[in-house]
NUMARDREN-902032 format. One record per residue (C-alpha): residue number from 1; residue in three letters; x, y, z. Coordinates in pm, 1 decimal. Each point is the difference from the previous one (the first is absolute). Layout:
BEGIN
  resi  resn         u         v         w
   NUM   ALA         X         Y         Z
...
***
This chain:
BEGIN
  resi  resn         u         v         w
     1   MET   11582.0   10811.3    9421.5
     2   ASN    -331.8    -206.5    -128.5
     3   TRP    -197.7    -100.9     274.8
     4   LYS    -179.0    -273.6    -192.1
     5   THR     349.8    -203.7     -67.6
     6   ASP     250.0     107.3     287.1
     7   TYR      43.9    -117.1     333.6
     8   ARG    -118.0    -380.1     -85.1
     9   SER      97.2    -262.5     216.2
    10   PHE      23.7    -362.8     -90.8
    11   TYR    -348.7     -68.2      33.0
    12   TYR    -114.3     267.0    -238.2
    13   GLU     273.0       1.3    -272.8
    14   ALA    -238.5    -193.7    -259.9
    15   VAL    -328.3     186.3     101.9
    16   ALA    -151.5     223.9    -268.5
    17   GLU      15.7     390.7      79.8
    18   PRO    -273.1     119.6     235.4
    19   PRO    -295.1     205.9    -131.1
    20   ASP      16.7     391.5      33.7
    21   LEU     -71.8     124.5     342.5
    22   SER    -311.5     176.5      88.1
    23   LEU      31.8     242.1     276.0
    24   PRO    -312.7     226.6      63.7
    25   VAL      69.3     305.9     157.4
    26   ASP    -276.8     -60.1     280.1
    27   GLU     117.7    -357.8      57.6
    28   THR     371.5      51.1      40.9
    29   ALA     213.3     131.2     280.5
    30   LEU     361.0      60.8      70.3
    31   LEU     166.6    -149.8     332.5
    32   SER     343.7      94.3     114.3
    33   ILE     164.6    -208.4     278.8
    34   ASP     264.0      51.6     235.5
    35   VAL     205.5     311.7    -150.5
    36   GLN      81.3      98.6     344.5
    37   ASN     277.3     207.1     167.0
    38   THR     165.0    -294.3     154.7
    39   TYR      79.4    -165.9    -312.6
    40   LEU     171.5     322.5    -168.8
    41   THR     228.2      65.5     309.4
    42   ILE     356.9     -55.2    -106.6
    43   SER     196.1    -244.6     253.3
    44   ASP     285.9     136.0     222.2
    45   ASP     197.9    -319.0     -68.9
    46   PRO     215.3      52.9    -328.1
    47   PHE     -52.7    -387.0     -96.1
    48   GLU    -393.5      38.2      27.8
    49   ARG      -5.2     321.7    -163.1
    50   ALA     199.6    -143.7    -314.5
    51   ARG    -207.7    -325.4     -10.1
    52   TRP    -351.4     213.0       2.8
    53   GLN     145.3     259.8    -243.2
    54   PRO    -157.9    -155.1    -323.1
    55   PHE    -325.2      -8.9     182.5
    56   GLN      10.2     373.3      93.6
    57   ARG      97.6     102.3    -333.5
    58   ARG    -317.5    -208.7    -156.4
    59   MET    -228.6     145.1     257.0
    60   HIS     118.2     386.2     -58.5
    61   GLU      40.7     -32.3    -360.5
    62   ILE    -270.3    -251.4    -118.5
    63   VAL    -256.1     -92.2     250.4
    64   ILE     -82.0     305.1     188.6
    65   PRO     -47.5     215.6    -322.0
    66   ALA    -171.2    -247.3    -171.2
    67   THR    -238.7     -47.9     262.3
    68   ALA     -61.8     359.2      67.5
    69   GLU     -72.0      59.0    -382.6
    70   LEU    -269.5    -290.5      17.9
    71   GLN    -168.1     145.8     308.6
    72   LYS     -20.3     355.9    -162.6
    73   ARG    -160.9    -152.0    -320.5
    74   PHE    -248.3    -217.4     200.0
    75   ARG     -78.5     316.0     214.1
    76   GLN     -43.4     222.3    -315.9
    77   HIS    -264.7    -270.3    -118.0
    78   GLY    -189.6     -11.6     309.7
    79   MET     137.5    -357.9      74.7
    80   ASN      56.5    -144.4     348.6
    81   VAL     357.9       6.6     137.9
    82   LEU      55.9    -201.5     296.1
    83   HIS     286.5     -67.2     237.0
    84   ALA      89.6    -278.9     232.2
    85   ARG     283.3       3.4     252.9
    86   ILE     161.7    -223.7     238.9
    87   ALA       1.3     112.2     378.0
    88   CYS    -109.2    -128.1     335.4
    89   LEU    -285.8     145.9     184.3
    90   LEU     155.4     -56.4     353.2
    91   GLU     312.0     159.7      78.7
    92   ASP     167.2    -338.7     121.5
    93   GLY     -99.1    -171.1    -327.8
    94   LYS    -206.4    -274.8     141.7
    95   ASP    -266.6       8.4    -267.9
    96   ARG     266.4     -78.2    -275.8
    97   SER     -46.4    -333.2    -196.2
    98   LEU     272.4    -256.5      66.1
    99   SER     193.7      70.8    -300.2
   100   GLN      69.2     360.2     134.1
   101   LYS     115.2    -137.4     356.4
   102   LYS     244.4    -235.0    -129.4
   103   PRO     368.2      79.4      13.8
   104   GLY     180.6     123.6    -287.8
   105   TRP     -45.4     256.4    -288.0
   106   ASN    -363.1     -36.7       9.1
   107   TYR     -51.8      70.2     354.5
   108   LEU    -183.7     340.7      48.6
   109   LEU    -117.6     216.1     278.6
   110   LEU    -164.8     296.2    -174.2
   111   PRO    -240.5     147.4     227.7
   112   LYS    -263.7     191.4    -227.5
   113   ASP      53.2     366.4     116.9
   114   ARG     383.2     -17.4      -6.6
   115   GLU     187.5     201.3    -294.2
   116   ASP     154.1    -326.5    -156.9
   117   ALA    -333.5    -142.8     -36.7
   118   GLN    -143.5     267.5    -228.8
   119   ILE     -69.8     -34.1    -371.4
   120   VAL     304.2     218.3    -186.6
   121   THR     -92.2     336.1     -65.1
   122   GLN       4.5     -55.6    -388.2
   123   LEU    -286.5    -247.4      27.0
   124   SER    -191.1     184.9     283.1
   125   PRO    -349.7    -101.0      23.8
   126   GLN    -223.2     318.3    -101.2
   127   GLU    -304.4     119.7     198.5
   128   GLY    -273.6    -271.7      12.8
   129   GLU     194.3    -283.2    -160.1
   130   ILE     -10.5    -335.9     197.2
   131   VAL     296.7    -124.8     198.9
   132   VAL      12.1    -330.3     151.7
   133   THR     245.1    -105.5     253.8
   134   LYS     108.9    -372.0      14.0
   135   THR     153.8    -213.1     220.5
   136   THR      48.7    -292.2    -251.1
   137   ASP     180.9     -19.0    -354.9
   138   SER    -340.2       5.1    -178.2
   139   ALA    -186.5     331.2     -23.4
   140   LEU    -316.2    -218.6       5.4
   141   THR      59.4    -239.6     278.8
   142   GLY      66.1     214.5     298.7
   143   THR    -264.0     287.3    -117.8
   144   ASN    -331.4      67.7    -115.7
   145   LEU     109.6      85.8    -356.2
   146   ARG    -174.1    -280.5    -159.7
   147   LEU    -324.2     129.8     117.4
   148   VAL      77.2     355.7     -73.5
   149   LEU      81.3    -115.4    -356.2
   150   HIS    -319.8    -197.6     -36.6
   151   ASN    -208.2     283.8     125.1
   152   MET     179.8     239.9    -258.3
   153   GLY    -100.6    -233.0    -292.2
   154   ILE     378.6     -35.2     -52.4
   155   LYS      91.6    -302.4    -218.8
   156   ASN     329.3      97.1    -125.7
   157   VAL     292.3      73.6     240.1
   158   VAL     317.4     172.2    -139.2
   159   LEU     280.3     -91.7     230.9
   160   THR     325.9     210.0      72.2
   161   GLY     234.5      -8.8     270.9
   162   ILE     264.6    -209.5     217.6
   163   PHE     125.2    -266.1      32.3
   164   THR     -86.0    -184.3    -318.5
   165   ASP     100.0    -379.1     145.7
   166   GLN    -181.0      79.1     348.8
   167   CYS    -310.1     245.1      68.4
   168   ILE     -63.7      52.1    -379.7
   169   SER      24.5    -356.8     -63.0
   170   SER    -244.3     -79.3     307.4
   171   THR    -255.2     279.8    -116.4
   172   VAL      -2.5    -120.9    -350.1
   173   ARG     -81.5    -347.2      95.4
   174   SER    -265.2      92.0     237.9
   175   LEU    -169.4     237.7    -246.4
   176   ALA       0.7    -279.8    -245.0
   177   ASP    -150.1    -245.2     229.5
   178   GLU    -279.5     246.6      53.4
   179   SER     -54.8      35.5    -370.7
   180   PHE     151.1     329.1     -33.0
   181   ASN     152.2      76.6    -346.4
   182   VAL     371.1     104.8     107.4
   183   ILE     239.1     221.6    -215.3
   184   LEU     324.3      16.0     160.1
   185   VAL     217.7     280.5    -145.9
   186   GLU     342.8    -123.5     -40.9
   187   ASP     178.4     343.3      28.0
   188   CYS    -178.6     119.8     278.1
   189   CYS     122.6    -304.3     216.0
   190   ALA     316.0    -125.7     136.7
   191   ALA     166.9    -295.6     208.9
   192   GLY     332.5      15.6     200.1
   193   THR     150.5     -84.2    -335.5
   194   ASP     -82.7      -4.3    -347.5
   195   GLU      39.4    -356.5     -55.9
   196   LEU    -262.8     -83.6     256.0
   197   HIS    -227.6     268.5    -122.8
   198   GLN      36.7    -166.6    -360.5
   199   ARG     -55.6    -341.9     139.2
   200   GLU    -309.2     101.7     196.8
   201   LEU    -170.9     167.4    -317.8
   202   GLU      69.9    -331.7    -179.8
   203   ILE    -180.0    -199.2     276.4
   204   LEU    -301.4     216.2      34.8
   205   ASN     -51.5      98.9    -368.1
   206   MET    -298.6    -149.9    -174.9
   207   ILE    -143.9    -203.4     286.8
   208   TYR     -35.2     243.8     259.9
   209   CYS      54.2     327.9    -171.6
   210   HIS      73.0     180.7    -326.5
   211   VAL     375.3     173.6      20.7
   212   ILE     -16.0     298.6    -199.3
   213   SER     218.1     343.0     -19.4
   214   SER    -124.0     316.9     110.8
   215   GLU       9.9     130.1    -355.3
   216   GLU    -170.5    -271.3    -153.0
   217   LEU    -282.6      11.7     264.4
   218   LEU     -33.1     387.6     -55.2
   219   ASN     -45.9     -57.6    -357.1
   220   LEU    -214.5    -286.8      10.5
   221   MET    -252.0     212.0     234.6
   222   GLY      24.3     295.3    -174.2
   223   ILE      66.6     228.9     303.4
***
């Protein structure tokens, strides 16, 4: 993979390669979004279980291990590791955004203290790490994360999590609109299907973020 040339949409086919990224340790934070127990639970329905099997395999074999390694490296170098999760503050979910109340797959009722709303064990926040709870797709729109990042002097946000075409996409766009430099780690994200994942990476890349692999990122940062 070459982050400077891959994942280009129609709009950027003829654009020159971007310059090297500058990601100073004190200005860069890692943010993991929505890797929660509810999404890693295997369905009792054989049809749904088979339909989601590729997603489950990608999460367990690629996304979670790669994200855990990034978190470890960031912590070893004294860098900020942050977490966002989707959950409601009220048991009846009245505080959720409209998109989470609509019928269908995206309907979510995840009270914040319930086990299925918790971040998976492999990526659990360590003591003292910031965790924001959101009732919207974007981790910025429904929380004070924007203010927190600015107060911490963070200019570059390295983003991981699920789902690439939903909460990741919304957060990438919100961060970009707030003039943060966003780095989206392609092997630390997943969508319901690989096709949706790949398509959204092309849509986001170069205008809202830089899409990069975890190996490229670690090499680039020297951590």
